[in-house]
BAPARO-751285 format. One record per atom (N, C-alpha, C): x, y, z; residue in three letters. Coordinates in steps of 0.2 Angstrom, whole numbers, padded with zeros to 4 digits, always signed. Example, Ala and Ser with C-alpha at 12.3 -4.5 7.8 and 13.67 -1.06 7.14 Angstrom:
// residues 2
+0066-0028+0039ALA+0062-0022+0039ALA+0066-0016+0039ALA+0064-0011+0035SER+0068-0005+0036SER+0064+0000+0039SER
//
This chain:
// residues 90
+0061+0037+0072UNK+0057+0043+0069UNK+0059+0049+0073UNK+0062+0054+0070UNK+0064+0060+0073UNK+0058+0064+0076UNK+0059+0069+0080UNK+0054+0073+0083UNK+0051+0077+0077UNK+0055+0079+0072UNK+0053+0083+0067UNK+0049+0080+0061UNK+0048+0073+0062UNK+0045+0070+0056UNK+0037+0071+0057UNK+0034+0074+0051UNK+0027+0075+0051UNK+0025+0071+0045UNK+0020+0066+0046UNK+0017+0063+0041UNK+0009+0063+0042UNK+0006+0062+0036UNK-0002+0062+0037UNK-0004+0056+0041UNK-0010+0056+0044UNK-0012+0051+0048UNK-0013+0044+0044UNK-0015+0045+0038UNK-0016+0039+0034UNK-0010+0036+0033UNK-0004+0040+0032UNK+0002+0037+0031UNK+0005+0033+0037UNK+0004+0037+0043UNK+0005+0034+0049UNK+0002+0027+0050UNK-0004+0027+0049UNK-0008+0020+0050UNK-0005+0015+0045UNK-0003+0017+0039UNK-0001+0012+0034UNK+0006+0010+0036UNK+0010+0014+0039UNK+0017+0012+0041UNK+0016+0008+0047UNK+0011+0009+0052UNK+0010+0005+0058UNK+0008-0002+0056UNK+0003-0002+0051UNK+0001-0008+0048UNK+0006-0013+0045UNK+0011-0009+0042UNK+0017-0013+0039UNK+0021-0016+0044UNK+0022-0012+0049UNK+0026-0015+0055UNK+0023-0021+0058UNK+0016-0020+0059UNK+0012-0025+0062UNK+0012-0031+0058UNK+0012-0031+0052UNK+0013-0037+0047UNK+0020-0040+0048UNK+0025-0036+0049UNK+0031-0039+0050UNK+0032-0043+0057UNK+0029-0040+0062UNK+0028-0043+0068UNK+0024-0049+0068UNK+0019-0049+0064UNK+0015-0055+0063UNK+0019-0061+0060UNK+0023-0059+0055UNK+0028-0064+0052UNK+0033-0067+0057UNK+0035-0063+0061UNK+0040-0065+0066UNK+0037-0069+0072UNK+0031-0067+0074UNK+0028-0070+0079UNK+0020-0071+0078UNK+0018-0077+0074UNK+0012-0078+0072UNK+0007-0079+0077UNK+0009-0081+0083UNK+0005-0083+0089UNK+0003-0077+0093UNK+0006-0071+0092UNK+0004-0065+0096UNK-0002-0062+0094UNK-0005-0059+0099UNK-0012-0056+0098UNK-0011-0049+0094UNK-0016-0048+0090UNK-0016-0042+0086UNK-0015-0035+0090UNK-0018-0035+0095UNK-0018-0028+0099UNK-0011-0028+0102UNK-0008-0034+0104UNK-0001-0034+0106UNK+0004-0032+0101UNK+0003-0034+0095UNK+0007-0032+0089UNK+0007-0025+0087UNK+0001-0022+0088UNK+0000-0015+0087UNK+0003-0011+0092UNK+0003-0013+0098UNK+0006-0009+0103UNK+0014-0009+0102UNK+0016-0015+0101UNK+0023-0016+0099UNK+0026-0012+0094UNK+0022-0012+0088UNK+0023-0008+0082UNK+0024-0001+0084UNK+0019+0002+0087UNK+0019+0009+0089UNK+0025+0011+0094UNK+0026+0006+0098UNK+0032+0007+0103UNK+0039+0008+0099UNK+0039+0003+0094UNK+0045+0003+0090UNK+0046+0009+0085UNK+0040+0012+0083UNK+0040+0018+0079UNK+0042+0024+0083UNK+0039+0024+0088UNK+0040+0030+0093UNK+0047+0030+0096UNK+0049+0025+0097UNK+0056+0024+0100UNK+0062+0026+0094UNK+0060+0026+0088UNK+0064+0028+0083UNK+0068+0021+0080UNK+0065+0016+0081UNK+0068+0009+0078UNK+0066+0008+0071UNK+0061+0012+0069UNK+0058+0011+0062UNK+0059+0017+0058UNK+0062+0017+0052UNK+0063+0022+0048UNK+0056+0024+0044UNK+0052+0028+0047UNK+0045+0030+0045UNK+0045+0033+0038UNK+0050+0037+0037UNK+0050+0040+0030UNK+0051+0035+0025UNK+0056+0031+0026UNK+0058+0025+0021UNK+0051+0021+0020UNK+0048+0019+0025UNK+0043+0014+0024UNK+0037+0018+0021UNK+0036+0024+0023UNK+0030+0028+0019UNK+0032+0029+0012UNK+0038+0030+0010UNK+0040+0031+0003UNK+0039+0024+0000UNK+0041+0019+0003UNK+0040+0012+0000UNK+0033+0011-0002UNK+0028+0012+0003UNK+0021+0011+0002UNK+0018+0016-0003UNK+0021+0022-0003UNK+0018+0027-0009UNK+0021+0024-0016UNK+0027+0021-0016UNK+0029+0019-0023UNK+0025+0013-0025UNK+0023+0008-0020UNK+0019+0002-0021UNK+0012+0005-0024UNK+0009+0010-0020UNK+0003+0012-0022UNK+0003+0015-0029UNK+0009+0019-0031UNK+0009+0022-0038UNK+0010+0016-0043UNK+0013+0011-0042UNK+0013+0005-0046UNK+0007+0002-0047UNK+0003+0001-0042UNK-0004-0002-0042UNK-0008+0003-0046UNK-0008+0010-0045UNK-0012+0014-0049UNK-0010+0014-0056UNK-0004+0014-0058UNK-0002+0013-0065UNK-0005+0007-0068UNK-0004+0001-0065UNK-0007-0005-0067UNK-0014-0004-0068UNK-0018-0002-0064UNK-0025-0001-0064UNK-0027+0003-0070UNK-0023+0009-0071UNK-0025+0013-0077UNK-0023+0010-0083UNK-0018+0006-0084UNK-0016+0003-0090UNK-0021-0003-0091UNK-0024-0006-0086UNK-0029-0011-0087UNK-0035-0008-0090UNK-0037-0002-0087UNK-0043+0002-0089UNK-0042+0004-0096UNK-0037+0007-0098UNK-0036+0009-0105UNK-0036+0003-0110UNK-0033-0002-0108UNK-0033-0008-0112UNK-0040-0011-0113UNK-0044-0011-0108UNK-0051-0013-0108UNK-0055-0008-0113UNK-0054-0002-0112UNK-0058+0003-0116UNK-0056+0002-0123UNK-0050+0001-0125UNK-0047+0000-0132UNK-0051-0007-0135UNK-0051-0012-0131UNK-0054-0018-0133UNK-0062-0017-0134UNK-0065-0013-0130UNK-0072-0012-0131UNK-0073-0007-0137UNK-0069-0003-0138UNK-0069+0002-0144UNK-0068-0002-0150UNK-0063-0007-0150UNK-0062-0011-0156UNK-0068-0016-0157UNK-0071-0018-0152UNK-0077-0022-0153UNK-0083-0019-0156UNK-0083-0012-0154UNK-0089-0008-0156UNK-0088-0006-0163UNK-0082-0006-0166UNK-0081-0004-0173UNK-0082-0010-0178UNK-0082-0016-0175UNK-0083-0022-0180UNK-0090-0021-0183UNK-0091-0023-0190UNK-0097-0023-0193UNK-0102-0028-0190UNK-0109-0027-0190UNK-0114-0031-0187UNK-0113-0038-0189UNK-0112-0040-0195UNK-0111-0047-0197UNK-0105-0050-0195UNK-0100-0047-0193UNK-0093-0050-0191UNK-0093-0051-0184UNK-0098-0050-0180UNK-0098-0051-0172UNK-0099-0058-0171UNK
//
């Protein structure tokens, strides 16, 4: 991470958590606080491409949001179609 990198605190926490998850996969026996300290050290030392990971997380969130919106629209369409059926046909 360059000294010029500026990201929101929530993005920093998401990136840190992503690195912690990778460390957990590599060393499942390590303690969470140890993994967090290691992740922060790797990020601050520049071994982690923060911008790339933040963009990856943002893309994943965008896809989740799109899927949630599509599911909501489909549910509303089903409900509207159900409400349009005549009383005897239900």
